[in-house]
C-alpha positions in Angstrom: -21.4 18.5 -30.7 -22.9 21.1 -28.5 -26.4 20.7 -30.0 -26.1 16.9 -29.4 -25.2 17.5 -25.8 -28.1 19.9 -25.3 -30.6 17.5 -27.0 -29.4 14.6 -24.8 -29.7 16.8 -21.6 -33.3 17.8 -22.6 -34.2 14.1 -23.4 -32.8 12.9 -20.0 -34.7 15.7 -18.2 -38.0 14.8 -19.9 -37.5 11.1 -19.3 -37.1 11.7 -15.6 -40.5 13.6 -15.3 -43.4 11.3 -14.7 -46.3 11.6 -17.2 -49.4 13.4 -16.2 -51.3 10.1 -15.9 -49.0 9.0 -13.0 -50.5 9.4 -9.6 -50.8 7.6 -6.3 -48.3 4.9 -5.2 -46.9 4.4 -8.7 -45.5 7.9 -8.7 -43.6 7.2 -5.5 -41.8 4.4 -7.3 -41.8 5.3 -11.1 -39.6 2.3 -12.0 -41.5 -0.2 -9.9 -39.9 -2.0 -6.9 -36.7 -3.9 -6.6 -36.6 -7.6 -7.0 -35.2 -9.8 -4.3 -32.5 -12.3 -5.2 -31.8 -15.1 -2.8 -28.1 -16.1 -2.9 -26.2 -18.7 -0.9 -22.7 -17.6 0.0 -20.1 -20.3 0.6 -17.7 -19.7 3.4 -14.8 -17.5 2.5 -11.8 -15.9 4.2 -12.3 -12.2 4.9 -10.2 -9.4 6.4 -11.7 -6.2 7.8 -9.3 -3.3 8.1 -10.2 -1.5 11.4 -8.6 1.9 11.8 -11.2 4.3 13.2 -11.4 5.3 16.8 -15.1 6.1 16.4 -17.1 3.5 18.5 -20.0 3.7 16.0 -17.7 2.8 13.1 -16.3 -0.3 15.0 -19.9 -1.3 16.0 -20.8 -1.2 12.3 -17.8 -3.4 11.4 -18.7 -5.8 14.1 -22.3 -5.9 12.7 -21.0 -6.6 9.2 -18.5 -9.3 10.3 -21.2 -11.0 12.5 -23.6 -11.0 9.6 -21.1 -12.4 7.1 -20.3 -15.1 9.7 -24.0 -15.9 9.9 -24.2 -16.1 6.1 -21.3 -18.5 6.1 -22.9 -20.7 8.6 -20.4 -19.7 11.3 -18.2 -22.6 10.2 -14.6 -22.1 11.5 -13.3 -24.9 9.3 -14.4 -23.3 6.0 -14.7 -19.6 6.8 -12.5 -17.2 8.6 -12.9 -13.5 9.4 -10.0 -11.5 10.7 -10.4 -7.9 12.0 -7.0 -6.3 11.7 -6.9 -3.4 14.2 -4.4 -0.6 13.9 -4.0 3.2 13.8 -6.5 5.1 16.0 -8.7 2.1 16.5 -6.2 0.7 19.0 -7.5 3.1 21.7 -10.9 1.3 21.6 -9.2 -2.0 22.6 -6.9 -0.6 25.4 -7.6 -1.9 28.8 -7.5 1.6 30.3 -10.5 2.6 28.1 -12.5 -0.5 29.0 -15.0 1.4 31.2 -15.8 3.8 28.3 -16.2 1.0 25.7 -17.4 -1.9 27.9 -20.4 -2.9 25.8 -18.5 -2.6 22.6 -15.6 -4.7 23.8 -17.9 -7.3 25.3 -19.5 -7.6 21.9 -16.1 -7.9 20.2 -15.0 -10.5 22.6 -18.2 -12.5 22.3 -17.7 -12.6 18.5 -14.3 -14.1 18.9 -15.5 -17.1 21.0 -16.7 -19.3 18.1 -13.4 -19.2 16.3 -14.6 -17.9 13.0 -13.9 -14.2 13.9 -10.5 -13.3 15.2 -8.8 -10.0 16.1 -5.2 -9.1 15.2 -3.7 -5.9 16.6 -0.7 -4.1 15.1 2.2 -4.3 17.6 4.2 -1.5 15.9 1.3 0.9 16.2 0.5 -0.2 19.7 4.1 0.4 20.8 4.0 3.9 19.2 1.0 4.6 21.5 2.7 3.2 24.6 0.8 -0.2 24.6 2.1 -3.7 25.0 0.3 -7.0 25.1 -0.5 -6.5 28.8 -2.3 -3.2 27.9 -4.9 -4.6 25.5 -7.7 -7.1 25.8 -6.9 -10.8 25.8 -9.0 -11.7 22.8 -6.6 -9.9 20.6 -3.4 -11.4 19.0 -0.6 -8.9 18.4 1.1 -9.2 15.1 4.3 -7.3 14.1 2.6 -4.9 11.6 -1.0 -4.5 10.4 -0.1 -3.7 6.8 2.2 -6.7 6.5 -0.4 -8.9 8.1 -3.1 -7.8 5.7 -0.7 -8.4 2.8 0.2 -11.9 4.1 -3.4 -12.9 4.6 -4.3 -11.8 1.1 -1.3 -13.2 -0.7 -0.5 -16.3 1.2 -3.9 -17.4 2.6 -6.3 -16.1 0.0 -8.3 -13.6 2.2 -10.6 -11.0 0.6 -10.1 -7.4 1.8 -12.9 -5.3 3.2 -12.8 -1.8 4.6 
């Protein structure tokens, strides 16, 4: 068994080494280049689980949600994207932190205008941090608990879960 493992390791190592005839652009891509597949995606229901207080992480989630919305044709009748905000991410949406996160919050609010992207905030986690509905931005909807909302959206309404 040990001999077989050694032979396999040597074969894999040799297979990864380009032959002496390889040079130029081909050696930079020894397996060729990727193929592009065009796929049309029908509108779906999607949940993004938002828990990080890092503005760059939220910006990335907003980018992804926006792109998915575009792929779905931004159709609020057939597609729906819900960002469920809880944990440390609540701080980003607090009114008292607006000056620090002004551009990020303006972007989040603008995504909510068309109706396909909605934001839900965990009321239980907000309360633990001392926030009520009056302490967070008006484009958010408070729900009793983020985990229960995610489970409800998946189980009762057929949403797909994204992190």
